[in-house]
N, C-alpha and C positions, 0 to 999 in steps of 0.2 A: 504494499500500499504506500502511496505517496505520503510524504510528510505533510503536516498541516499547512506549511508555508507554500507547498506546491499543489494544494487542493483546489485547482481551478479547471474550468473547461479547457483552457488553453494548454495547461500542462498535461492533462489527460490525452488531449488530441495529439500532442508532440510524442508522448510515450507510445501511443498506438502506431503512429507513423514510423517510429524507430524499431519497435519490437516485432510488428507484423506489417511491414510496409506493403506487401503484395496481396495481402488478404482483402477480401471484399469488405468495404465499409458500408456503403449505402447503394441501394438499387431502387430506382424509381421505374415503375411499370406503367407506361402511358397507354391508356385505352382510348384516347381521343380520336385516333386515326386508324386503329386496328382493333377489331373485336377481341382478338386473343391477347392483346397487350404487347407493347414493345418495350423491353427492358433496357435501362442505361445504368451502368454501374461505375462507381468510383472506388478505387482501392484506397487504403489509409494514406499511402504516399501521395496519391493524386488529390485526395481531398485536402490533405495538409498543405500541399503546394498552392492550391487555389485559395484556401482560407488565408494563408500567410501573405500571399500577394495582395489580396483584397484588404486584409487588415492593415498592411503597410500603406496602402493607398489611402485608406480611411484616416489613418494618423497623419499622413502627409497633408490632408486637407483640413485638419483640425478637428476631426470628429471625436477624438479621445475625450472622455468625460462628458460628452454630449449624447443626446438620444438619436438613435438611427432606426427608423422604422423599416420593417420588412413588409412591403405591400406587393406580394407576388403570388402567383398560383402555386399550388402544391407540386413542387418538383425539386430537382437537385439545386437549382438556383436559390430556392428558399433555404435549404440546408446550409449552403455555402455562405449566403448573406447573413443568416443568423449567427453562425459560428464566427464569421469574420468580424462582425460588430462586437461580439462578446470578447474575442481574442485581442481586439484593438484597443481595449480599454474603454470602449464606448458603452452605452446602455442600449441594448437591442430592444426594440419594441415590436414583437411578432404580431402582425395584423393580417388583413386579407384583402383581396382586390375589390374595387368598387362595384364589380359586377355581381358580387354575392347577393342573391335576391333577398330583399327585406332588411338588409343590415347597413345601408349606405349611411343612415343617421348615426349608428354606433361607430362606424369607421371615422366619420367626420368628428364626432365627439372625442374619440380616443386620440386622434391626431391633434386636436385642440388641446386636450389635457396634457398629453406628453410633450408637445411642442418640439418635435425632432428637427434637426438641422438638415437631415438627409432622409430620403426614402429609397431603398434599394428595391428594384423590381426586375422583371424579365423583359427582354426585348419585345416580345409579342404584345404586351399590354402597356408599353411605355407611354404612348400617347394618351390612352385613356386614364392612366394614373396621373399624368401631368395635368390633364384637364380637370380631374376631380380635385386634385390638390390646389390648383390655382383658383378654383371656385370657392373651396371650403376650408383650406388648411393654412391660409396666410402666405404672405410673400417670402418669409424666411425659409420655408421648406423647399429644398431642391430635390428633384427626382432624378435618379441615375440608375443605370444598369451596371453590373459588375464589369462588363467589357468597356463601357463608356468611362467608368471611373478609372480603370487602368490606363486607357488611352489618354485621358486627361492629365494624369499624374506623369505618365511617360515611363518607359522601361528602365531608364537609368536610375530614377529614384527608387522604383520598386526593387530593382536588383541590389542597390546599395543598402536598402533597408534589410533585404533578405540575407545579405552577407554580413551584416553587422551583428551586434549582440542581440539575441532574441528577446523580444518584449513579451512579458507575461503580466497580466493584471494581478492584483492581490486577492486573496480569498474573501476579504471583507468588502471588496468592491461590488457594486451592483452590476450583475450580469445582464438583467433584462427586467422589463416591466411586464407582468402578466395581467392583462386586462381581463377582469372577471366577466363571466358569461351570464351574469345575474339577470333578474327579471325586471330591473328598473332601466330607465332610459339614460341614466348618468353613469357611465363606466368608471370604475376605479382601477388604477394600475397598482398591483402589488409589487413592491420592490424585492426582487429575489437576488440575493448575492451569489457569487461563485460557490462560497462554502455551503449555502442553503441547497443549491441544486445538486452539488456533488454528494452531499449527505443524503438527500432524498433519492438520488439515483442508486446509491448503495443500499438504502433501506428497501427499495423496490427489487433490486437484484437479489438481495438476501431473501425477501419474502417470497418471491416466485422461483427461487433457486436457479437464476440465470447465470450461465457460465460461458466463458470464452471458449470457442471451438466446439461447443456442444449445442448451443442454442442460438436463435435468431429472433428478432422481433418482426411481426408482420402487421401492418395497420393501414387504415384509411382515415382515422381520426384527423381533424384539421390540425395542422402544426401550430396554429395560433391558439389552440386550446390547451389548457394545462396538461391534461393526460396525453394528448397527441405529442406535445413537445417533449415531455419527459420520456415516454416510451419509445418514440421514434427518433429522437436526437440525443438527448442528454444521457439516458441510460446506455445506449449503444457506445457513446464516446467514452464514458467512464468505465463500462464493463468490457469494452473492445469486442462487441458482438455485431453481427451483420444486421442491418436495418433494411427491411423490404417495405417500400411505400406505394400507395396508389392514392388517387384523388377521391375525396368524399362523394363527388358526383358519380364516379365510376361505380362506387358501391350502391348508391341510390338507384342508378339505372339497372344494374344487374347484381344483386348481392352475392350471387354464386361466385363472382370474381374474387371476392374476399376469401371464400372458402377454398377456391382453387389454389390461391397463393399459399394458404395454410397447408394444403395437401402436398404442394411441391417443395416446401421448405421444412424438412424434418427438424423437430425440436423447437417449434415456433411457439412464441408467446404473443398473444394479441389482446386487445381491449376494445369494448364498445359499450355505449349506453344501453340501458334496458330495452328501449324501443327497437334497437337494431337487431336484437336477438329475435324478437317477435316478428319483425319485418322479414328477416331471412327465413324464418320458419314458414311464413305464409307465402313468400314469393319464389323460393327455390323449388323447382318442379321435381317430381319423382325421378324423371330421366336425368335431370342434373345431379340429384343426390347419388344416383347410381355410379357416377364417375368420380365421386369424392373418396378420399382416404384420410380421415382425420385421426387415425390411431396414433400418430406421432406428435400430435399437438400437445404441448406441455401445460399450457394455461390459457384459459379464456376468461379474462377479467370483466366482470360486470360491475361498473363503478357508478351507476346512477342510483342514488339513494332517494327514497327507500326502493329496494329491489323487489320486484313482483315475483312471488313464488310461481304463479301460473306461467309466466314467461320462461322461467328456468325449465319447467316441466315440458312446455311445448317444444322448446328448442331441443332438449335432450331426447324427447320422443321422436321428433322429426328427423334427427341425424344419428339415431342409435345404429342404423344399418351401415354407417360410414366407418365404424370401428372406433368412434369417439368414446372415450372413457368418461363416465359421469363425474368423476372427481376432478376433472380439469376445469370444471366451472368454479371460478373463484370470486364470489361476492366480496366487494371491497368498498372502502370508504376513503374519501379524500376531498380536498378543496384547494383552491388556488392560494389562499393565504398561508398554507403549509407546503408550498410549492405544488404538491398535489397528493402524493400518497400518504395515507395515515395508517390504515388497518387492512388486513386481508384474512380471509377464512383460512383455516389450517390446511397445509398441503396434504394431499392424500386422502381427504375426507370429502364426502359429498356435502353439499350445502345444507346447513342446519335451518330447519323451519320450525318455529314455535308458535303455538296458539295462545293469545293473550285475551283476557276479558276486555272487550272494546270500551265499555263504560268506565271500568277502573283505570284503564290506560289513559282515557281522556282526563281522568281526575288525578293522574300523576303516579299511579301504582301499577306495577307490572305483576298481574296475577295470572299465572299459567293455568289454562283450562284445556279440557279435552274438546275436540271439535264436535263431539256428540252430546255435549252437555245441555245444548238447547239455547243458550244465551247468545248475545251478540259477540262475535269473535273477530279478532284481527290477527291475521297470520303474517308474521314478520320473518324475514330472512336475516340471519346473523351475518355481520360484516367482519367477524373474526377478532383478531388482536393486533395492536400496534407493534411496529418493529422499531426499537431504539427511540421510542417516544413515549410520553406519559399522557394518559387520558384521565380526566376527572369529570364526573357528572355533577353538575352544580345547580343549585336553585338560582335562577337568573335574577331574581329580585334581592334575596338576602346574601347571595354570594357564599352560601354555606355548601360545603361538599356533601353530597348525598350518598347513602349507602346503596348497595346493589338491590335492584328491584324497584328503584324509584326513577321516575322520568324527570329529566332536567336537561339543562343546556350542556352540550359537549364542549369542554375546555380541553386544551392540549398544550404541550410544550415539548420542544426538541430542536436539534440543530437545523432542521429543515424549515422552521417557521420563518417566514419573511420578516423584514424589518419594519414594514408599515406600508401605508398607502401613499403614492406619489403626490406630494403637494397637499396632503390632508393631515396635518398634525393632530388636530383634535380627534378626528375619527380614528387615526392610528393609535393614539393614547388609549381610547376606549376599547378598541378591538384587540390590539396586540400586546397591551401592557395591563391587562386585568389582574386583580389580586383577590385571593380568597378573603373572606371575612377574618380580620384579625392579623393578616400578614402586612408587612412593611411595604408600601407601594414604591419606596425608593430602592428597595433591594431587588436587583434585576433577576436574581435566582428565584424570586417569587412570582415572576410575571408569567401570565398565561395568555393563550389566544382564545378569544371568545369566538366560536364558530357560528353562532346563530342557529345551529341545528339542535333538535331535541333528540335525546336518545336515552338508552339505559344499559346497565350491565346485567347479564343473566348468564349463569353457568360459564363464567369466564370469557364471554364473548360480548362484543358491542352490537347493539341493535339500534338502528337510526329510525326514529318515528316520524320526523318531519322537520319543517322550518318554523321557527317561532313566529316570524312575520306573516306566514301563510295560514296560521290556525284560523279556523272559522269558529267564532264565539257567538253563539246565539242563545239568548235567555240564560246566560251564565254557564252554558255548557260548551266544552271544547269539542271540536270535530276536526279530524285531520282531513284536508281537502283531497288527498290522493284516495282515501277510502270512499269519499262521495263520488269522485270521478270514476272509479272503478265500478261502482254501483250504476252510474249513469250509462257507462259504455256497455254494460251487460243487460241494460233494460230494454234496449230495442236495437234491431239490426241496422237501422238507418244511421246510427251513431258511429263515427270513425273512431278507431282505437288510438290512444295517445294523443287525442286532439280535443281534450275537454279541460275546461278551467272552472274550478269552484272557488268562490271567494265571497266575503261578506261586504255589505255596504251599509251605511247608516240610513235609517228610515224610521220616522215617527219616534225619535228618541231612543231607538235600539238598533241592533245589527240584524240584517236580513240576508238570507243566502240567495246568491245569483249564480246561475250556471250558464256558461257559454260552451256550446259543443258544435263541432263541425259535422255536417252530414256527409254520408258516403258519396263518393265521386259519381257513381252510377245512378244516383237519385236525381232524375230530371226535373221533378216537380215537387220540391220540398214543401211548398204550401199545402199540397194536397194531403200530406200525411202529418202535418204539424199538430193537429189536435190529438191524433193518435199517439205520436211520439211523446207529446207533453204529458198526456194522462199516464203513459207508461212510466215516464221518469218521475213524475210527482209521486206516484204510488210506490215505486221502488225506493225512493229516498225517504219517504215517510215511514215505510215498513222497516227498512234496514237501519235507519239513523234516527228516526222519531223527530224529524225536522221537516218544516214546510219550505217549498221552493218559492221565493218571492217573485223571481223573474227567470225565465228560461229563454235563451236565444239560440236558435238553430242556424248556425252560420255556414256560409259557403266553404268548400274545401280550401285549405291553406290560409284561412282568414285569422285563425287563433294565433297570436304572436308566440314565437319560440325564441329561446336563447340561441347563441351561436353554437352551443353544444348540443342542441336538439331538444331541450327540456321545455315544457310549456311555461311561458313567462306569465305567471299569474298576476304579478304586480302590474305589468304593462297591460294585460288584458283588463284588469280592474280599472286602470286609468283611462283606457279607451272607452270602457262602458260609461264611466262618469262623464266623459267628454261628449257622449252621444254617438260614438262611432257605430254602434250597433243599431241605431234608430231606424235605419233603412232596410234592415234584414228581418227575416221571419222571426217572431217572438211572441211569447205569451206571458203576461204579468198575472199576478194573483187574482183569482176571481174570474179570469177570461175563459177558463175551461171548466 
């Protein structure tokens, strides 16, 4: 292991280029022009050469210590750009192209917040990025490609820098800003240091038992997303393992492409949010499943909390014939403020599912019940245990640590926790430097990260129950929105899966439940079935949750806002509802049915 003084992305990349120069480092499989995909590969030496040249050019133009945005499609240019910015001593800002549907506002807000001096992009979208940045990002931002930057600086300057004393940032330097994929319209950039990301990469490598020469990572997750960045770039660099990439759109178009890459790359580790496993189970045909061989896959990480048991079951059943071992499904928990990885289910064990009394859970007590007991039951999937981190379950109001079996806010601390939000000292103080009741707030060893997530310990495993800010509180009773959303999606076939938002709004001095759900794509006349769907949903929610639906909106496909990581953005959906966005779509308020 490298000494702490050499624990940076730059040092780890240099080590890989020295020790295994001709081994494959990164492979991008391009499906945009060929249905079978065209692979392009960089060895560790080739990668290091490109990264060092670009890093030298960035330092030559004064980018060290400044923010450098990566506004590029998912390809090898993105990998080189991110690593070059981090290795140059700049602060990388991994973002996405302006063409990403529905997220132009977030891109503009992230660029405004980070205020980078440069944006690195690919030649094919240079003009569109220049236009976008000129209109929305301010005059200070200059858009360049890797090739354009090297030509601007000139080969002599790059060669001189390459032949001189190699530059490496310090472990405590900020490596990048990880913009959260949260449900609000105001993005926050988490400051992740080199020490943070290297520590979290090692934690993930240990948790999933990823080893040089034995394993590889395969993924389609966006590289601007915390899990995509760690699994596809940081962990491969720190662990010296081959990373195989494809575009998210290639997965959406044909999810079997992801599974084919897993079949072709023995010892693979991959990750996806909960909805992606459901999507693959539904979209991959029996004929396509017949050509797959998933017996060599080491781990499939499901990191979208709370994780749905029925999704795990559907995926396992759908692909059992491919040789997939059920124990490779690894429910996990993480968040951007902790770089990403926090906890994972134990290796070699099938996912643990526990039934809890729903009413007791809403009141803050985890009471285990049998599914046949007859009462309201919530089935939760365990997210396992942390690796080299400490987790506490805390009363969010009193800041008192709770015993096992109690629901509270998840607090954590460890070397992977970021140092705060970029340009937000008060928010950083409240979130990253929380202290338990009675502890000295001036003592850094007592500082905890408040995750904003609710969870509990049971049988030495972590269970995530939801987000504090998403709780639906009606008549003094807590309801978890994901439970209501699941009930809605099972109430009528016209409702699309993973496209429902349940939230509370103020009404007549209290809080009332509102549901916005997308209808199925093949439903040509939603107004014709609105009454039927509404009755089914009201009856199901009343029966299962003992709560009335104040307003129900049956929205067109793709109308419900999602985060850049694919989760339903309940906060944004609620804001749109209050702004009247849904006034022109099919809806039914209380008393109209």
